[in-house]
ZALUM-647631 format. One line per 2 residues: their letters; for each residue x, z, y of C-alpha. Coordinates in steps of 0.02 Angstrom, whole numbers, plus 50000, padded with zeros to 5 digits. Each point is the difference from the previous one (the first is absolute). Layout:
N
a = X Z Y | ...
***
This chain:
663
xx = 52607 51075 50374 | 49974 49976 50187
xx = 49817 50033 50048 | 49982 49806 50070
xx = 50049 49945 49833 | 49882 50122 49916
xx = 49864 49943 50106 | 50038 49823 49946
xx = 49985 50035 49818 | 49839 50082 50014
xx = 49939 49849 50094 | 50072 49870 49863
xx = 49939 50112 49873 | 49817 50021 50073
xx = 49997 49800 50008 | 50053 49979 49819
xx = 49893 50117 49929 | 49839 49923 50099
xx = 50066 49830 49914 | 50012 50070 49837
xx = 49836 50098 50013 | 49897 49839 50064
xx = 50094 49907 49847 | 49961 50123 49875
xx = 49818 50001 50041 | 49992 49816 50014
xx = 50056 49991 49812 | 49888 50129 49947
xx = 49860 49935 50089 | 50032 49825 49941
xx = 50031 50053 49822 | 49836 50097 50006
xx = 49888 49855 50055 | 50082 49879 49891
xx = 50010 50102 49839 | 49848 49989 49873
xx = 49970 50090 49845 | 50041 49892 49848
xx = 49870 49890 49938 | 49886 50050 50165
xx = 50006 49846 50060 | 49939 49906 49848
xx = 49867 50126 49980 | 49929 49966 50171
xx = 50013 49804 49974 | 49896 50016 49848
xx = 49842 50024 50101 | 50036 49823 50096
xx = 49999 49805 49933 | 50029 49848 50108
xx = 50001 49820 49946 | 50103 49882 50100
xx = 49895 49849 50032 | 50044 49822 50073
xx = 49919 49945 50171 | 49933 49827 50019
xx = 50076 49903 50140 | 49945 49840 50092
xx = 50029 49845 49889 | 50180 49931 50022
xx = 50063 50160 50078 | 50202 49996 49973
xx = 50090 50130 50110 | 50177 49943 50031
xx = 50054 50096 50147 | 50112 50162 49949
xx = 50076 50040 50192 | 49923 49966 50167
xx = 50069 49875 50134 | 50052 50124 50141
xx = 50065 49999 50172 | 50194 49938 50020
xx = 50039 50183 50047 | 49917 50058 49850
xx = 50086 49887 49872 | 50130 50114 49917
xx = 49856 50140 49965 | 49866 49869 49957
xx = 49968 50103 49832 | 49964 50158 50122
xx = 49886 49878 50117 | 49913 49944 49836
xx = 49952 50162 49928 | 49815 50020 50041
xx = 49851 49891 50015 | 49913 50021 49814
xx = 49830 50066 50030 | 49855 50024 49897
xx = 49800 50078 50026 | 49856 50018 49880
xx = 49836 49979 50066 | 49823 49914 49975
xx = 49976 49839 50087 | 49838 49944 49904
xx = 49898 50138 50056 | 49957 50043 49829
xx = 50064 50202 50008 | 50148 49981 49888
xx = 50165 49978 50076 | 50073 49872 49882
xx = 50080 49883 50129 | 50181 49993 50051
xx = 50091 49940 50162 | 50176 49981 49973
xx = 50152 49969 50117 | 50143 49903 49908
xx = 50161 49990 50082 | 50061 49869 49893
xx = 49897 49895 50053 | 49943 50072 50174
xx = 49824 49986 49932 | 49834 50107 50009
xx = 49916 49973 49832 | 49814 50053 49967
xx = 49965 50004 49818 | 49906 50114 49877
xx = 50066 50149 49909 | 50037 49973 49815
xx = 49861 50110 49948 | 49869 49918 50102
xx = 49860 49930 49880 | 49959 49800 49987
xx = 49859 50038 50133 | 50116 50058 50127
xx = 50152 49856 49984 | 50035 49858 50116
xx = 50131 49876 50040 | 50145 50100 50080
xx = 50059 49927 50158 | 50106 50038 50153
xx = 49946 50045 50171 | 50026 49861 50123
xx = 50028 50054 50188 | 49967 49830 50061
xx = 49957 49955 50131 | 50092 50140 50077
xx = 50169 49967 50029 | 50134 50047 49888
xx = 50194 49967 49973 | 50141 50015 49888
xx = 50048 50181 50087 | 49846 50080 49945
xx = 49966 50089 49833 | 49863 50110 49939
xx = 50038 50171 49962 | 49833 50079 49940
xx = 49817 49969 49965 | 49865 50129 50074
xx = 49817 49981 49930 | 49861 50042 50120
xx = 49832 49973 50074 | 50067 49971 50190
xx = 49827 49919 50072 | 49897 50111 49902
xx = 49886 49859 49895 | 50015 50092 49841
xx = 50127 49868 49945 | 50194 50035 49953
xx = 50118 49917 50120 | 50204 50007 49982
xx = 50116 50062 50144 | 50153 49919 49965
xx = 50157 50072 50102 | 50166 49898 50016
xx = 50184 50006 50061 | 50011 49864 50137
xx = 49820 50012 50077 | 49861 50107 50027
xx = 49862 50028 49863 | 49871 49881 49940
xx = 49823 50070 49941 | 49915 49874 49882
xx = 49828 50030 50010 | 49874 49947 49862
xx = 49861 49889 50044 | 49824 50018 49964
xx = 49912 49870 49886 | 50147 49996 49895
xx = 49966 50026 49799 | 50171 49980 49951
xx = 50174 50063 50019 | 50125 49885 50091
xx = 50116 49952 50136 | 49837 49931 50085
xx = 49907 50152 49972 | 50119 50074 50160
xx = 50013 49968 50183 | 50171 50054 50056
xx = 49987 50089 50170 | 50137 50079 50111
xx = 50002 50179 50013 | 50087 50004 50159
xx = 49925 49862 50104 | 50110 49854 50044
xx = 49985 49831 50077 | 50107 49830 49929
xx = 50014 49864 50121 | 50136 49919 49898
xx = 49947 50037 49815 | 50132 50118 49994
xx = 50010 50187 49976 | 50044 50079 50176
xx = 49951 50184 49968 | 50092 50153 49965
xx = 50129 49987 49853 | 49933 50158 49933
xx = 50094 50067 49824 | 49851 50109 49925
xx = 50024 50077 49851 | 49854 50130 49982
xx = 49814 50005 50068 | 49883 50128 49981
xx = 49827 49979 50053 | 49868 50151 50016
xx = 49864 50018 50132 | 50111 50099 50123
xx = 49897 50012 50154 | 49849 50051 49886
xx = 49881 49854 50057 | 49950 49941 49838
xx = 50128 49855 49976 | 50170 49986 49942
xx = 50142 50003 50115 | 50188 49955 49943
xx = 50167 50079 50031 | 50140 49886 49981
xx = 50170 50049 49937 | 50154 49881 50047
xx = 50165 50017 49943 | 50127 49883 50099
xx = 49978 49973 50181 | 49912 49824 50045
xx = 50124 49881 49960 | 50059 49847 49881
xx = 50037 50106 49857 | 49959 49838 49854
xx = 50053 49871 50132 | 50173 49921 49927
xx = 49999 49901 50164 | 49942 50133 50095
xx = 50077 50090 50162 | 50133 50136 49999
xx = 49856 50119 50046 | 49995 50119 49835
xx = 50068 50185 49990 | 50020 50137 49878
xx = 49943 50167 50013 | 50087 50106 50125
xx = 50020 50163 49884 | 49999 50040 49809
xx = 49922 50162 50052 | 49903 49966 50154
xx = 49963 49833 50038 | 49874 49966 50143
xx = 50034 49802 50035 | 49870 49934 49860
xx = 49862 49880 50016 | 49876 50146 50034
xx = 49837 50049 49970 | 49828 49929 50076
xx = 49815 50071 49999 | 49859 49847 49995
xx = 49824 50046 50050 | 49858 49913 49932
xx = 49897 49912 50142 | 49884 49909 49909
xx = 49951 49861 49858 | 49880 49863 49956
xx = 49942 49950 49817 | 49952 49832 49923
xx = 50093 49852 49943 | 50089 50007 50151
xx = 50055 50184 50005 | 50104 50076 50153
xx = 50088 50174 50035 | 50064 50068 50161
xx = 50146 50129 50004 | 50060 50076 50167
xx = 50180 50084 50009 | 50007 50184 50055
xx = 50165 49999 50075 | 49996 50190 50043
xx = 49918 50069 49839 | 50176 50052 49905
xx = 50116 50111 50114 | 50164 49893 50036
xx = 50114 50117 49918 | 49886 49976 49827
xx = 50006 49807 50018 | 50157 49928 49990
xx = 50072 50034 49848 | 50030 49866 49848
xx = 49835 50033 49909 | 49957 49956 49801
xx = 49849 50100 49973 | 49852 50086 50082
xx = 49858 50094 49927 | 49849 50101 50059
xx = 49882 50130 49970 | 49879 50121 50085
xx = 50107 50154 49989 | 49885 50111 50111
xx = 49827 49955 49928 | 49935 49939 50182
xx = 49975 49820 49933 | 50155 49916 50082
xx = 50144 49947 49880 | 50176 50059 50056
xx = 50154 49887 49964 | 50175 50014 49917
xx = 50120 49886 50047 | 50148 49974 49880
xx = 50157 49935 50086 | 50172 49934 49935
xx = 50144 50082 50071 | 49936 50147 50077
xx = 49848 50128 50036 | 49826 49958 49945
xx = 49854 50020 50104 | 49841 50111 49974
xx = 49876 49954 50126 | 49831 50099 50036
xx = 49864 49901 50042 | 49918 50044 50178
xx = 49882 49839 50015 | 49824 49977 50057
xx = 49909 49846 49978 | 50069 49842 50068
xx = 50169 50105 50048 | 50139 50017 49865
xx = 50119 50145 50040 | 50129 50112 49912
xx = 50114 50135 50024 | 50151 50037 49901
xx = 50006 50185 49894 | 50149 50055 49909
xx = 50051 50126 49882 | 50076 50154 50036
xx = 50196 50053 49935 | 50043 50149 49921
xx = 50168 50089 49977 | 49996 49936 49814
xx = 49935 49821 50037 | 50107 49845 49999
xx = 49971 49899 50161 | 49943 49842 49905
xx = 49872 50115 49904 | 49902 50029 50149
xx = 49853 49890 50054 | 50046 49880 50134
xx = 50176 50046 50002 | 50076 49891 49861
xx = 50162 49902 49992 | 49931 49902 49835
xx = 49951 49830 49959 | 49811 50004 49993
xx = 49949 49862 49881 | 49819 50047 49943
xx = 49864 50126 50015 | 49828 50067 49939
xx = 49877 50128 50048 | 49925 50096 49834
xx = 49942 50176 49963 | 50141 50053 49879
xx = 49950 50164 49992 | 49825 49994 49960
xx = 49940 50111 50148 | 49906 49859 50098
xx = 50142 49966 50135 | 50097 49865 50012
xx = 50194 49988 49950 | 50124 49882 50061
xx = 50116 49898 49879 | 50151 49918 50073
xx = 50132 49872 49920 | 50166 50020 50056
xx = 50183 49945 49911 | 50053 50122 49866
xx = 50136 49924 49890 | 50127 50092 49911
xx = 50183 49954 50092 | 49908 49890 50100
xx = 49891 50071 50174 | 49951 50159 49929
xx = 49854 50049 50089 | 49829 50052 49944
xx = 49828 49954 49979 | 49865 50092 50101
xx = 49833 50099 49934 | 49958 50090 50158
xx = 49858 50118 49945 | 49868 50047 50104
xx = 50010 50196 50061 | 49846 49988 50110
xx = 49854 50132 49949 | 49864 49882 50051
xx = 49966 49821 50109 | 49968 50121 50159
xx = 50183 50078 49987 | 50064 49821 49977
xx = 49911 49928 50146 | 50084 50160 50091
xx = 50169 49979 49950 | 50008 49808 50010
xx = 49914 50002 50164 | 50134 50122 50063
xx = 50137 49886 49931 | 50039 50093 49838
xx = 49991 49916 49842 | 49954 50137 49862
xx = 50102 49929 49836 | 50116 50067 49881
xx = 50136 49879 49919 | 49985 50038 49806
xx = 50086 49828 49921 | 50114 50113 49906
xx = 49879 50136 49916 | 49884 49858 49950
xx = 50136 49899 49920 | 49982 49854 50108
xx = 50145 50009 50113 | 50118 49869 49925
xx = 49927 49822 49952 | 50135 49881 50058
xx = 49985 49878 50141 | 49807 50040 50019
xx = 49861 49877 50082 | 49821 50001 49977
xx = 49929 50152 49923 | 49810 50025 49943
xx = 49901 50149 49902 | 49872 49976 49880
xx = 49906 50094 49862 | 50038 49859 49853
xx = 49949 50143 49857 | 49842 50048 50090
xx = 50076 50193 49977 | 49962 50054 50184
xx = 50194 49994 50028 | 50072 49851 50111
xx = 50140 49912 49926 | 50132 49909 50126
xx = 50063 49824 49993 | 50167 49954 50102
xx = 50084 49835 50021 | 50190 49997 49990
xx = 50148 49906 49993 | 50088 49882 50151
xx = 50095 49865 49970 | 50048 49934 49831
xx = 50158 49902 49957 | 50157 50024 49883
xx = 50124 50086 50114 | 49975 50178 50068
xx = 50015 50025 50178 | 49950 50180 50021
xx = 50179 50049 50071 | 49992 49851 50144
xx = 49819 50084 50037 | 50068 50186 49999
xx = 50144 49936 50108 | 49862 49919 50120
xx = 49906 50155 50009 | 50152 50094 50069
xx = 50025 49889 50142 | 49982 50029 50183
xx = 49826 49979 50064 | 50079 49885 50142
xx = 50041 49866 49873 | 49821 49995 49901
xx = 49919 49871 50108 | 50108 49869 49983
xx = 49972 49907 49820 | 50190 49933 49999
xx = 50048 50190 49972 | 49894 50006 49842
xx = 50083 49961 49831 | 49961 49860 49877
xx = 49827 50011 49909 | 49974 49830 49922
xx = 49937 49929 49838 | 50102 50072 49859
xx = 50004 50166 50093 | 49905 50160 49942
xx = 49955 50163 50089 | 49865 50091 49887
xx = 49949 49842 49924 | 49966 50055 49816
xx = 49898 50158 50056 | 49823 50000 49931
xx = 49829 50036 50033 | 49972 50190 49995
xx = 49832 50086 49930 | 49974 50184 50027
xx = 49899 50102 49889 | 49955 50194 50035
xx = 50075 50103 49854 | 49921 50159 49943
xx = 50098 50100 50116 | 49939 49892 50156
xx = 50163 49923 50026 | 49991 49816 49990
xx = 50113 49886 49882 | 50045 49823 49990
xx = 49932 49916 49835 | 50014 49824 50053
xx = 50137 49959 49877 | 49875 50085 49857
xx = 49852 49895 50053 | 50105 49831 49991
xx = 49979 49983 50191 | 50199 50023 50051
xx = 50034 49816 50014 | 50169 49985 50100
xx = 49945 49895 50132 | 49971 50045 50201
xx = 49827 50043 50019 | 49895 50000 50174
xx = 49815 50020 50008 | 49866 50077 49890
xx = 49821 49963 49977 | 49881 50121 49920
xx = 49814 49965 49947 | 49863 50021 49857
xx = 50011 49814 49966 | 49873 50017 49840
xx = 49890 50117 50090 | 50000 50110 49835
xx = 50106 50149 50085 | 50183 49954 49960
xx = 50092 49963 50135 | 50124 49858 49983
xx = 50140 49966 50113 | 50115 49843 50059
xx = 50153 49999 50075 | 50101 49869 50121
xx = 50191 49972 49943 | 50119 49921 50100
xx = 50071 49832 49949 | 49914 50023 49848
xx = 49821 49969 49934 | 49866 50145 50028
xx = 49948 50109 49874 | 49820 50061 49944
xx = 49979 50156 49899 | 49834 50025 49917
xx = 49956 50202 49964 | 49969 50009 49805
xx = 50041 50184 50019 | 49913 50080 49856
xx = 49870 50149 50007 | 49971 49990 50191
xx = 49884 50116 50078 | 49844 49970 50106
xx = 50013 49927 50166 | 49888 49972 50169
xx = 50023 49842 50070 | 49921 49967 50181
xx = 49989 49834 50094 | 49953 50053 50188
xx = 49922 49877 50110 | 49940 49973 50162
xx = 49861 49871 50019 | 50063 49825 50045
xx = 49972 49930 50166 | 49850 49884 49973
xx = 49937 50076 49859 | 50027 49978 49824
xx = 49986 49828 49956 | 50085 49965 49832
xx = 50092 49829 49991 | 50119 50013 49867
xx = 50140 50094 50095 | 49904 50131 50104
xx = 49996 50180 49920 | 49885 50143 50056
xx = 50069 50033 50165 | 50176 50040 50074
xx = 50127 50115 49960 | 49951 50165 50075
xx = 50180 50026 50090 | 50017 50173 50034
xx = 49894 50080 49852 | 50054 50160 49908
xx = 49925 50072 49844 | 50033 50172 49931
xx = 49946 50073 49821 | 50007 50180 49951
xx = 49994 50026 49819 | 49944 50155 49909
xx = 50136 50124 49987 | 50051 49947 50181
xx = 50094 49832 49968 | 50005 49905 50159
xx = 50048 49820 50058 | 49997 49911 50142
xx = 49999 49776 49999 | 49997 49898 50134
xx = 49947 49827 50019 | 50173 49923 50039
xx = 49985 49851 50124 | 50155 49940 49942
xx = 50189 50070 50023 | 50169 50050 49959
xx = 50134 49868 49960 | 49949 49842 49935
xx = 49879 50045 49859 | 49810 50026 50041
xx = 49879 50098 49889 | 49827 49950 49983
xx = 49857 50093 50089 | 49940 50098 49867
xx = 49986 50190 50031 | 50049 50078 49819
xx = 49986 50161 49932 | 50063 50044 49816
xx = 49897 50150 49933 | 50077 50041 49855
xx = 49892 50069 49857 | 49850 50033 50123
xx = 49858 49902 49982 | 49876 50077 50092
xx = 49912 49953 50165 | 50143 50000 50145
xx = 49966 50055 50168 | 50067 49901 50118
xx = 50023 50040 50177 | 50014 49821 50110
xx = 50056 49988 50179 | 49983 49825 50087
xx = 49975 49902 50166 | 49849 49884 50037
xx = 50004 49836 50070 | 49981 50079 50170
xx = 50148 50129 49972 | 49877 50148 49953
xx = 50082 50141 49899 | 49881 50049 49837
xx = 50040 50113 49867 | 49886 50001 49836
xx = 50017 50099 49818 | 49937 49891 49856
xx = 49986 50041 49813 | 50069 49857 49907
xx = 50024 49968 49801 | 50168 49954 49947
xx = 50026 49802 50005 | 49997 49886 50142
xx = 49887 49996 50148 | 49961 49890 50148
xx = 49956 50064 50162 | 49937 49947 50160
xx = 50046 50102 50149 | 49881 50000 50147
xx = 49953 50170 50067 | 49970 50044 49823
xx = 50081 49952 49832 | 49893 49906 49903
xx = 50036 49911 49825 | 49964 49815 49960
xx = 50011 49909 49847 | 50161 49889 49973
x = 49994 49819 49942
***
């Protein structure tokens, strides 16, 4: 054989061998992760039990809409455009220190519904109602996408931030002097200042799919990150201008609506409350602010009292933002992971090409450090990507701070090893300890467009299209009522097996309803140490699951407050204080078992957990040493260690942590 021919044979043989090796490793890994010893899922599931309970809706509530009205350029793929918008949150709206109130966004009516949890006692129940944004301008080209509770003016009353497609968000501020929940108890307020001289909305046409609320500049007040999807345009206007686009790439799109930082700038309380936010245009590096954002979460990775943020983007790289802020000034820089010879590019934090749908921070390794979970698409014979489980590799907060400051994110992607790589078309993801065992469970929503005709082949073909064609909606395949893309995928519930690997036991628990789900809300709605959860479903009624798991362990629940502005003057809706945004709690039990939990100000995709800080203790029932860290109303950082008994404690945080009696 001639030398040139032998070289060609060696060249092609090496390439074929490499492909075969990668394929073999893929199937071996996939089989290793997917396989579960016979009967193990049932054995694990025996420790859990959830009861599905109906959610009360407003009188005469009759959902009729099954698909959205959209811009004419999107008419042939209107089911795709209609695939988001279901949201849910659990919180305490009455100030009674029990998170048994619900805020629901239902795309079947494009309404924001406030109601009570099915587990709420009679004393906490009220007539369900729909939030009314009047007199603020609204039109038919706007639709709510999510509801985030929070105390935005610091008066100790829980407000509701609603974000939309077609306009900027609205804050529904709770009025003082109100003793009963109703639409009249809230004052609609523009989050982004706007003036309407003709009674019509003239502001930017934001298309927001996520918000994250945290004290980013460390001044003692909640700031807001906004994650937009489509660029400002008439997405939902059937008579709209032809000013709409699609993503510029399936793997590196940077033409999305982008991300914005809003800094708290002042507020007033009373019967006519107010709050002011100002945009900080330079807060997020431009290179990290132009994606198609579906989720944002935050956590203090370094221990310096400033939360860092993770932005999950569809169609391209996610971003980890290192917080360099000072009081009155929000500033981030980006940190990315490091690739090794055996690391696929998309497994490097900040370098992925996947479809980021949801994200959450949690201490999965029980080592007192926050890890990061990210939902992507992982459907067999569909878009075969992978969820991410980025495990924190920093030895200390100081090392993490040094690495992030140098632009390096010390995280190792281990979704396969932990058994959570492939779920389906993932969305919101949340962690909680439903058995109080000391080990976190993971709940993940799933599914895209439900119908009867499988359109995966069309989507697969579209995924191989040249990037130059994507932005034009006319080049996209039909996705209309009747078409199905991952529409029968079900909610996932991951529990840790004895080997340490997670197992999806959703079917064994009766949670695997074949309906697309979006947001997840988690709270102890009965104040008894059992975490319940609620799920928003796209084009279907929301679901509530009461935790009836047998033989739960002991628990420690903390309500952490800053004092309310104007003092504590309970009027029926005021609680002991405002959530202590940015506070963290760490416990170390005998034997060295360590956990860290944060007060989550509200993040992820379209689900918002309550403000409780919660630990499962397992069989341990002795005093719990709790290391608290928080910033006071002036932004000063404090640390204190308390010894607390298992159960629920209400703490007001000033320069010290002081326990108060709940009502």
